[in-house]
C-alpha positions in Angstrom: 20.2 48.2 38.3 22.1 48.1 35.6 24.9 47.2 37.4 22.9 43.9 38.8 21.5 43.0 35.7 25.7 42.6 34.3 26.2 40.8 37.7 23.6 38.5 37.1 24.4 37.7 33.6 28.1 37.6 34.2 27.4 35.1 37.4 27.8 31.2 36.5 26.5 28.0 38.6 28.6 27.2 41.4 30.0 24.2 40.8 29.4 20.7 42.8 32.1 19.7 45.2 32.7 16.2 45.9 34.7 14.9 48.6 37.1 12.6 47.7 36.9 10.2 50.6 33.0 9.7 50.3 33.4 9.2 46.5 33.5 5.5 45.6 34.6 3.7 42.3 31.1 3.4 40.9 30.4 6.7 41.3 33.7 8.1 39.2 32.2 5.4 36.6 28.5 6.0 36.4 27.0 4.8 33.6 24.1 6.7 32.7 26.4 9.6 33.2 27.5 8.6 29.6 31.2 9.2 28.6 32.6 12.2 26.2 32.8 12.6 23.1 34.0 8.7 20.9 33.6 6.9 24.0 30.1 6.8 23.7 30.3 4.2 20.7 32.5 1.6 22.9 29.3 0.1 24.9 29.8 -4.2 25.2 27.9 -6.0 22.2 26.8 -8.7 25.1 24.1 -6.4 26.5 22.6 -6.2 22.6 20.6 -3.4 23.8 20.1 -1.7 20.4 18.0 2.0 22.1 19.5 4.7 22.3 20.4 5.5 26.1 19.1 8.4 28.2 22.8 10.9 28.7 22.0 11.9 24.8 19.0 14.2 26.0 21.5 15.8 28.2 23.6 17.0 25.7 22.2 20.7 24.7 23.6 21.0 21.4 21.3 20.1 18.9 24.2 19.2 16.0 26.2 17.4 18.3 22.8 15.2 19.6 21.9 14.6 16.1 25.5 13.3 15.0 25.3 11.7 18.3 22.5 9.8 17.7 23.5 8.8 14.3 26.7 7.1 15.2 24.5 4.8 17.5 22.1 4.1 15.1 24.8 3.3 12.6 26.8 0.6 15.2 23.1 -0.8 16.5 22.6 -1.8 12.5 25.9 -3.0 12.3 25.3 -5.0 16.0 22.1 -6.3 14.5 23.5 -7.4 11.2 25.7 -9.2 13.4 23.6 -10.6 15.4 21.0 -12.0 13.1 24.3 -13.7 11.0 25.5 -15.6 14.1 21.8 -16.6 14.6 21.9 -18.2 11.1 25.0 -19.9 11.2 23.9 -21.9 14.6 20.6 -22.7 12.6 17.8 -20.8 15.0 15.1 -20.9 12.8 13.6 -16.9 12.4 11.1 -15.9 14.5 7.7 -15.1 12.4 5.6 -11.7 13.8 2.6 -11.6 15.7 0.5 -9.8 13.2 -3.5 -9.4 12.8 -3.0 -11.1 8.8 -0.7 -13.9 10.5 -3.6 -14.6 12.8 -6.9 -13.9 10.8 -9.9 -15.9 11.7 -10.2 -19.2 8.4 -12.5 -19.3 6.2 -14.4 -21.6 4.3 -13.6 -20.2 0.9 -9.9 -19.5 1.2 -8.4 -21.7 -1.5 -5.3 -23.5 -1.1 -4.4 -24.0 2.0 -3.2 -26.6 4.0 -6.8 -28.9 4.0 -7.6 -27.6 1.0 -8.5 -30.7 -1.1 -7.5 -31.8 -4.7 -11.5 -32.2 -5.5 -11.9 -28.8 -4.2 -8.9 -27.2 -6.2 -10.4 -28.7 -9.4 -13.9 -27.1 -8.6 -12.3 -23.6 -8.0 -11.0 -24.4 -11.9 -14.1 -25.3 -13.4 -15.9 -22.3 -11.5 -13.1 -19.7 -12.9 -13.0 -21.3 -16.9 -16.7 -20.7 -16.8 -17.3 -17.4 -14.8 -17.8 -14.1 -17.1 -14.0 -13.4 -17.3 -13.6 -16.5 -19.1 -12.9 -15.1 -22.4 -10.4 -12.4 -20.7 -8.0 -15.0 -20.0 -8.2 -17.2 -23.1 -7.4 -14.1 -24.4 -10.3 -14.0 -27.3 -10.4 -10.3 -26.8 -8.1 -7.0 -26.2 -10.2 -5.1 -23.7 -11.2 -1.0 -23.9 -12.3 0.6 -21.4 -14.4 3.4 -21.1 -13.9 5.8 -18.0 -16.3 8.4 -17.1 -17.5 10.4 -14.1 -20.4 11.9 -12.0 -22.4 15.0 -13.1 -20.6 18.5 -13.0 -17.3 16.5 -11.8 -14.9 18.5 -10.3 -11.6 18.9 -11.5 -9.5 16.5 -9.3 -11.3 13.8 -10.2 -11.5 14.4 -14.1 -7.9 14.6 -13.5 -7.5 11.5 -12.0 -9.9 9.8 -14.5 -6.7 11.1 -16.8 -3.8 9.8 -15.2 -6.2 6.3 -15.4 -6.1 6.7 -18.6 -2.6 7.1 -19.3 -1.7 3.9 -17.4 -4.8 1.6 -18.6 -3.8 0.9 -22.3 -6.7 1.2 -24.6 -9.0 3.4 -22.8 -11.0 6.9 -23.4 -12.2 9.4 -20.8 -15.8 10.5 -22.0 -18.3 13.1 -19.6 -21.7 11.6 -18.9 -23.5 14.2 -20.1 -26.1 13.9 -17.5 -26.9 10.0 -19.0 -27.7 7.3 -16.7 -24.9 4.7 -16.0 -27.3 2.4 -17.5 -28.1 3.7 -20.0 -24.4 3.7 -20.6 -24.4 0.6 -20.0 -27.0 -0.3 -22.6 -25.5 1.8 -25.7 -21.3 -0.1 -24.9 -23.8 -3.3 -25.3 -24.9 -2.6 -28.7 -21.9 -1.2 -30.3 -19.7 -3.7 -28.9 -17.0 -1.1 -28.5 -16.2 -1.1 -25.0 -15.2 -4.5 -22.5 -15.3 -2.4 -19.5 -16.8 0.3 -18.0 -15.5 2.6 -14.8 -17.5 5.4 -13.6 -15.8 7.9 -11.0 -18.4 9.3 -8.7 -17.3 12.4 -6.3 -18.2 13.6 -2.8 -17.3 17.2 -1.5 -15.7 17.5 -4.8 -13.4 14.9 -3.8 -13.2 11.5 -5.6 -14.8 9.1 -3.4 -16.1 6.1 -5.0 -15.3 3.8 -8.2 -17.7 1.4 -10.0 -16.2 -1.5 -12.2 -18.7 -2.9 -14.5 -17.7 -5.6 -16.9 -19.7 -6.0 -20.2 -21.3 -7.7 -21.6 -22.6 -9.9 -18.7 -20.9 -8.4 -15.5 -20.3 -8.7 -13.1 -20.2 -4.9 -10.9 -17.9 -4.4 -8.3 -18.6 -1.0 -6.1 -15.1 0.3 -4.3 -15.3 3.1 -1.9 -12.1 5.1 -2.9 -9.6 6.9 -0.6 -6.0 8.5 -0.2 -6.2 9.7 -3.7 -2.9 11.1 -4.6 -2.4 12.3 -8.1 1.4 12.3 -9.7 2.1 16.4 -9.2 0.9 15.7 -5.7 3.5 13.3 -4.7 6.3 15.6 -5.1 7.8 13.2 -7.7 9.9 14.4 -10.8 8.4 12.1 -13.5 8.8 13.0 -16.8 5.4 13.0 -19.1 7.4 11.0 -21.7 7.9 8.5 -19.4 4.0 7.4 -19.3 4.7 5.6 -22.7 2.0 3.0 -24.7 3.8 0.4 -23.6 1.6 -2.2 -21.8 2.2 -2.2 -18.1 2.7 -6.0 -16.2 0.1 -6.2 -13.6 1.0 -8.0 -10.3 -2.1 -9.1 -7.8 -0.9 -9.7 -4.5 -2.7 -11.1 -1.4 -6.1 -12.1 -2.6 -6.6 -15.8 -1.2 -10.8 -16.5 -0.8 -13.4 -17.1 -3.9 -14.2 -13.6 -3.3 -11.2 -11.9 -3.7 -10.1 -14.2 -6.8 -13.3 -12.3 -8.6 -12.1 -9.0 -7.9 -8.8 -9.4 -8.5 -9.5 -10.9 -11.9 -12.0 -7.9 -12.8 -9.2 -5.9 -11.8 -6.9 -8.0 -14.2 -9.5 -8.2 -17.0 -9.0 -3.9 -17.6 -5.6 -4.5 -18.8 -4.1 -6.0 -21.6 -3.2 -9.6 -20.8 -0.1 -9.4 -23.2 3.1 -7.0 -21.4 5.1 -4.5 -23.5 8.3 -6.0 -20.8 10.4 -2.9 -22.5 8.7 -0.2 -20.9 9.6 -1.8 -17.7 6.7 -0.5 -15.9 4.2 -2.3 -13.2 1.1 -1.6 -11.7 0.2 -3.5 -8.3 -2.7 -4.1 -6.5 -1.7 -5.2 -3.0 -4.3 -6.5 -0.5 -3.9 -5.6 2.7 -6.9 -6.6 5.5 -9.3 -6.0 3.1 -8.2 -2.9 1.7 -6.7 -2.7 -2.5 -3.8 -0.7 -2.5 -2.8 0.9 -6.0 0.9 1.7 -7.3 2.8 2.0 -10.3 6.5 2.0 -10.4 8.9 1.8 -13.3 11.7 -0.4 -12.4 15.5 -0.5 -13.9 18.1 -3.5 -13.5 21.5 -1.9 -12.1 23.1 -5.5 -12.5 21.7 -8.9 -12.1 21.1 -8.7 -8.3 20.0 -5.2 -7.4 16.6 -3.3 -9.2 15.4 0.4 -9.1 12.4 0.9 -8.4 10.6 4.9 -9.3 6.7 5.6 -8.3 5.0 7.4 -11.2 1.9 7.7 -9.8 -0.9 7.8 -8.9 -1.9 6.3 -5.9 -5.3 5.1 -4.0 -6.8 2.8 -2.0 -9.6 0.6 -2.8 -12.8 -1.0 -0.5 -14.9 -3.3 -1.7 -18.9 -2.6 -0.7 -21.0 -4.7 -3.4 -20.4 -7.5 -5.9 -23.3 -7.4 -7.9 -24.0 -10.0 -10.6 -24.6 -8.6 -13.9 -24.3 -5.1 -15.2 -25.6 -2.4 -13.0 -28.9 -2.0 -11.3 -29.3 -0.9 -7.8 -33.2 -1.3 -7.7 -33.4 -5.2 -8.8 -29.8 -6.8 -9.4 -28.7 -9.7 -7.5 -26.0 -9.5 -4.7 -23.3 -12.0 -4.9 -21.9 -9.5 -1.5 -22.5 -6.6 0.3 -21.5 -5.0 3.2 -25.1 -4.7 5.0 -26.3 -2.1 7.5 -23.4 -1.2 9.2 -19.9 -1.9 8.9 -19.1 -3.5 12.5 -22.2 -5.4 12.3 -20.6 -7.8 9.6 -16.8 -7.0 10.6 -17.6 -8.4 13.6 -13.7 -9.1 14.5 -10.8 -7.9 13.8 -9.1 -10.4 12.6 -11.6 -11.3 9.7 -11.3 -10.5 5.9 -13.1 -11.4 3.4 -10.5 -11.0 0.4 
């Protein structure tokens, strides 16, 4: 038995014999059986096929296969760049990708479209000048934010609130101590010490909601909070000394409707209107398909053309649930907009967005 096993191990598969008379020129140069070595990279550019050939999967050595794939990707990248330059010289316009956002349904409240008249724009400007947030944009006061939590808040929610306080200038974090939101709003109104209140709600020991109240006359926005990642969980080496006292810049992106304007102005009102550019910090609220993505970066100028971005955290996602006129009142409050009933009853189309 031992001899038979040795023979099996030593035995090699028989090579297929090819009859030279029956072989043709096509069989000698089969394009699917890729050539060995660097000859693989010498493919004609006229094919414009930037995919990885099938014969790469037949290479059993993982290291050689990986190196070959990297070479092919680098070559395809150069060919794509060359093709773009050729098309640009010929004057061919760039193709616009067809996405859900580019094919979104028209909304009557969308601002600054091709169909918007000057009268509509003047009406929007008048509404913005007379709303509850107009005093902030007139720079008549400096915002001061109170950050609080649900009762018996979890450690993750408290850490998230502390990181918000490091980002938002002139903000303070306090526990509620069984006090209701209405009592907190009334006490802040009487003292006049705070201009905005941020309440972090949680469920299953995770932050899942954010309530933003603008004082003294509202409005109040309730967001669903998801995908919360703290700075220490993002595997980013961030020195605490980089969280300086400089006021960050605020970037509000892709808010196009009247509702989106109100929400973006509320988010901007918790930050100072006069940023310190020496700190080189930027806070971004990017709206995409009614999901508001928050990012916090620090930028560095390499030269006049290149800028290096480094994310500092935290990151989270907001989804508007309701917008209420005035301060928080869950029973008798007047809601300007809310998702009523089931979400899919209101979202009748994938291409309909509200912000």
